[in-house]
N, C-alpha and C positions, 0 to 999 in steps of 0.2 A: 504494500500500500504506500502510495506517495505521500509526501508531506501535505500537499494540497488536499488529498482525499482525507487524510487524518484530521486536518483542520476543519474540513466540511463536516465530518462525522462529529467532531467535538462540538461544533457550533449547533449542529442538529440536536445532539443530546442535551446540550445546555438549553436550547430553545424548548425542547419537549418538557424539560423539568421546570421551566420558568412558569410562574403563575400569571394569570391574566393581568394586563396592564403593567407588565414588568418593565424593568429598566431598558431592556432591549427594545420593546415595543414603543416606549416613550421616546427613545433615542431616534428611532427611524421616523416616527411621526414628526418630531421636531426638525429633522433633516429635510423632510418634505415641505415643511412650512417656510424654510429659508429660500429666498429667491436666488436663482442663478440666471445667467445671461440668456440661455436658451429657453428658460421657462418664464420669461418676463411677462408674457401675456397672461399666464395662469396666475402669477402673483398680482397682476393688476386686478383680475376678477376677485381674488381673495381680498385685496385692499378695498374694493368697492363693497364687498359683502360686509367687511368689518365696519366701514363708514356708514353703510345703510343701517346696520343693527345699532350702532352707537347713536346715530341721529334719531332713529325711530324710538329707542328707549328714552333718550333725553327729551324728545318732543312729547312723548306720552306723559312722562313725569311732570314736565313743565306745565302742559295744558291741564292735567288733572289738578295740579297744585293751584293754578290760577282759578280754575272753576271752583275749587273748594274755598279759596280765598274770597271769591265773589260771594258765594253763598253765606259764608261766615260773617263777612262784613255787612252784607245786606240784612241778614237776620239781626245782627247786633244793633244796626242803625234803626231798623224797623221796630224791634222790640224795645229799644232804648227810649223811643219817643211815643210809641203806641202801646196801648194796653194789651196784655196777653189774652184777657177775656173781656168782652164788651157786654155789659148789662144794659138792656133796654126794657122799658115798661110795656105791658100789654093792656091791662084793664084801666089803669089810671096813671096820670103823670107822676113823675118822680119829684113830688113836692117835699117829701121827707128825706131828701138825699143826705143831709148831715148825719142823721141817725143810721141810715142804711150803710153809709161809708164806714162808720165806726164798727157796725156789726160784721161787715165783710172783712175789715182789716183784722178782726180778732180771729178769723178762721185760720186754722193751722195751714201753713204753706203759702198764705197770702202775704205779700210784703207791703202793699199799699193799695188803696182804692181812691180814685180821683174822680169826683163829680165834674161833668164837663158840658158846656154848651158849644155847639158847633154850627157854623153857617158859612155860606159862600158870599164873597164880596168882590168888588172891583176896586183895586187900590191904585191911586195916582199920586205922584210926587212932584218934584221940581221940573222934571223933563216932561215933554208932551205926552209920551206914550205911557199907558198904564198896564196893569197886569191883573189877571184873576188870582184869587187867593182864598184860602180857607182860614177862617178865624176860629180859634179854639179858646173858649173862656175857661180859665183855670184859676183856682185860688192861689194866692202868692205862696202860701206854705206848701201847697202841692207842687208848684212849679220848682221849688227848691229841691224836691225829691227827684225830679227828672234830671239826673246828672248829665245826660247827653246835651241838655240845653243849658242848665244853670252853670255848669263848669266850662262852657265854651262860649261865653259872652266875649266877643272880640272888641266891641266898642260900647261905651256907656256902662250902665250897671242896672241892678234890679231894684234900686231904691224907689224910682218913680213908679215902677210896676207895683211894688208893695204898697205904695201910698194910694194906688187906685187911679192915677192920672197919667199913666204911660203904657205903652205896648212894646212888645218885642217882635222884631222881624229878622229874617235870615240875611246873610251877607249878599247872596245873589239878587235877592229882591231889592236890597238897599242899593246895589250897584246899578240895577236896571232902572230904578226910579230916581237915581241921582241924589239920594238922601243919606244921612248918617244919624248917629245918636244926637238927640236934641232938636232935630228937625220935625216938621209936621208932614203927615200924609193924610189924604182924604180917602175915606172908605164909603163905597156906595153899595147898599144892600137892596135887592129887588123888592123885598117885602118890608115896607115901612109903615107910615101912618095911614090909617084908614079914613077916608074922607067921603062925602056924598058923591064925589066924582070918581071914586074908586080908590085903589091902593097906590099911594105915591112912593117912589123909591126914597130910601133914607140916605142922606149924605151927612157925614160928620167927620171932622178933622181930629186927629189924635197926635200927641207928641210921642216921638220914638224914645223910649227909655234906654233900650239896649239893642245891639245887633249880635245875633248868635250865628254859629257855624257848626253844624253837626257833621259835615263832610259828605252829605248826600244831597245832590243838587235838587232833587225833587222837594225836599223839605226846606233847604236853604232858600229856595226861590218861590215857594208856594204856601208857607204857613205863617200865620200871625198869631201870637199869643196875646190875649187880652184879659184883664182882671175879670173874674167870674161875675161879679155884680154889674159891672159895666156892660158885659156881653149880654146879660139877661135883659137889661134895658134896651140895648141896641137891637136885639132880635125879638123883642116883644115876648120874652119868656120870663116874666117877673115871678120869682119865687120857685122856679122849677129848673131842672136840667134835663137834657135829652138822653144822657147816658152816663154810666159810671164805668170808667176804665179800671180794670183790676189787673194788678201785676203779681205774679207768683214767683216762687223761688226757682222752680224748674219749668221753664216754658214748654219743654217737650212732654211734660207730664200734666198738662192742664186738665185732662179728663179725671185725674184723681181728686181734684178739688171742686168739680162741678156740683156734685150732690151736696157737699158741705155748704157751698155758697147758696144754693137754692133753699136749704133748710134754714140757714141763718137769715135770709131775707124774709121768708114766710109769706110770700105773695107770688102772684103769677108774673113771671119775668121771661125774657127771651135772651139766651146766652149764645154768643158766637165767639170763637177763639181766633187767634192769629192765623192758624193754618187754613181755616175756612175762608177768611178774608183775602188771603194771598195764595189760594190754592192754584189758580191759573198760572200765576207768575212762577211759583216754585216748581210746578209740574213741567212747564216749558223749559225751565233751567235744567231739570233732571233729564228730560228727553234730549236736550242739546248736549248735555254732558255724556250721555250714553252713546249718542251718534258720533261724537267726536272721538270717543275711545275706539269705536269700531273702525272708523275711517283711518285713524292713525295706526291702528294695528296692522293695516295693510302695508305700511312702510316696512315694518319688521318682517312681514310675510314675504315681501319682494326681496328683502335682503337674504332671507333664508333660502329662497329659490336661487339666488346667486351662489350660495354655498353649494347647492346641488350641482349647478352647471360647472362651477370651478372644480369640484371634486371629480366629476365625471371626466373632465378634460385631464385632470391630474392622473386618474386611473389609466386613461388611455396612454398618456405620455410615459407612465411608469410600468407599463405592462411587462416589459422585459425584466425590470427589477423585481416585480411581483413573482414572475416565473422563476427567477433565480432563488428568491427567498423560499418559494415552495419546494424547489428541488433540494434546497439545503435543509429541509425538514420543517419549515414554518407551516403551521396548520392554517386551515382556512379561517378559523376563529381568530388566530393571531393577526392575519392580514386584515380581517374586518375591523378588529380593534385598532389597528394602526391608522387606518383611514378614518375611522370614527373619531379618534382623538385629534386627527388633523383638522377635521371640520368643526368638531366641538370646541377646539381651542379658539377658533375665530369667533364663534358665538359667545363663548364665555368672556373673552377679553373685550369684545365689542359691547356686550351687555353691561359689564361693570364700568367700562369707560363711559358709556351713556349715562349710567347712574351717577357717576362723579360729575359729569358735565351738567346733568339735570339739577343736581343739588346746588352746584355753584351758581347756576342761573337763577334758581328759585331764591337763594339767599340774597341775590343782588338784583332782583328783577326791576325794582323801582329805579335804581341807578342806571341800569341798562336802558330803561324806557326814556329817562331824561337825556341820556347820551344820544340816542337815535332821534329824539325830538330836536336836540341841538344840531345834529348832523344834517337832518333833512329839512330843518326850518319849518316843519309843520307839527301840529299838536297830535302826538300819538296817544291814543286812549283819552279822548276828549271827555272831560267830566260831564259836559252837557248831554252827551249821548249815553254814557255808561253809569251815571248817577254817583260815582265815587271819584274822589279827588286824587287818589293814588291807586296804583296797580297792586292788588293784593296777591299773595301766594302763600298757601298753607299746605304743606306736604302731609299726607295721611300715610301712616306706616303700613297699614293693611293694603292700601292701593299700590304703594310703591313696591311692596313685596310681590303683589300679584303681577305687576308689570314685569319685574325681573324673572319671576317663574315662567310667565308666558313667553318671554323672549328666549329664555334658556330651553324651554320645551320645544319651541319651533326650531331652534338651532339644532337640537339633538335629533329631532325627527327628520330634519333635512339631510342629515349625514347618513341615515340608515341605508337608504337605497344605494348611493354610490359605494358605501363600504361593503354592502352585501354583494354588489356587482364585482368589486375587486376580489372578494373572497371566492367567487365562483369562476374566476378566470382560470382557464386550462393552461398550465405551464407549457405543455407540449405545443399547443397551437400558438401561444405567444412567442416562443422561441423559434418556431418554424418560419414565421413571417417577419422576424426581426431583421 
């Protein structure tokens, strides 16, 4: 027996004794991953596969984080200024609202109950154009409990409001009307004084006590807070309120406090919660989120298909190498594992590179938005359109893990067919036509 034959036998014996995914298999797989001059085209395909998986995973993580940030910010803004449960009368007006508010506030799980008068007006200031607005009549003590408003007064103060001779408006309304704290604005309500000639609109001027900014353009441009007693006079609702807004400790568990509130009130009432009032909006947001996930998953799927094409070309290019390995004693399972590791390495590295890129972008998404706004000279993510003044991003651990698992699964599945094809290669036929 020659030395070459003895070496081949030794290699074969060693390979037979080697366990799956042994050092020998990993070494060959790594060698196939390294690009050489004559295999440049194959390495380009592998590079595109890597880039596709990386960008697909990063895009999925970023989009899901931004969508989560949208939902969290919108919910916090909506629930910070609106009641979690709205109580409205059925049989008789809410003339006993002070007592009802105290009873409801004593219910376990309820943080506060705010009696409120609400009506629509047309507001006008110094500039010619006016704007529609919703007036909310709230007691001064209750307004201080609305931290989203009371802690975000950008101009003026709450002293005039507490004294009953001032109102609060949002920053966007103040800018559109050309007014600020201390100025006067006129409010026109369609239902005013009743005369023999019919109902005349009511027009009255109010001093602006303060200007608030909650960071949601819909509220900053369309809500006016007025002292409760003044709003009752203005809307012909003397001694009554239209509703009581109830805030609870856990907004997602409002159903747990419904029965207790009804028992505490002791009369016929109609209760609606924040989910019912915003059902259409949040349903549309959820549908959009699911559709975006499915569409962006196609990016990862296309990258996985690139892995298939690249590995098939690699198998064809390495057919003679595979034949030599088989003649030296490598099993079909060993060949299959070699090419499986070659393709899986692309998927694994691409997935975790995409994860790192996605995390970096999510942590700096607002700075990136400002940079591209400066670079393009246009406002990206206009608050007038998206309701929020900043681009939010909130990563969810469960969703991020699911994206990584999905990408790895697609990558592994994409390598099975080319690896199986390599393991089925007939060494005699491969060497005959070499």
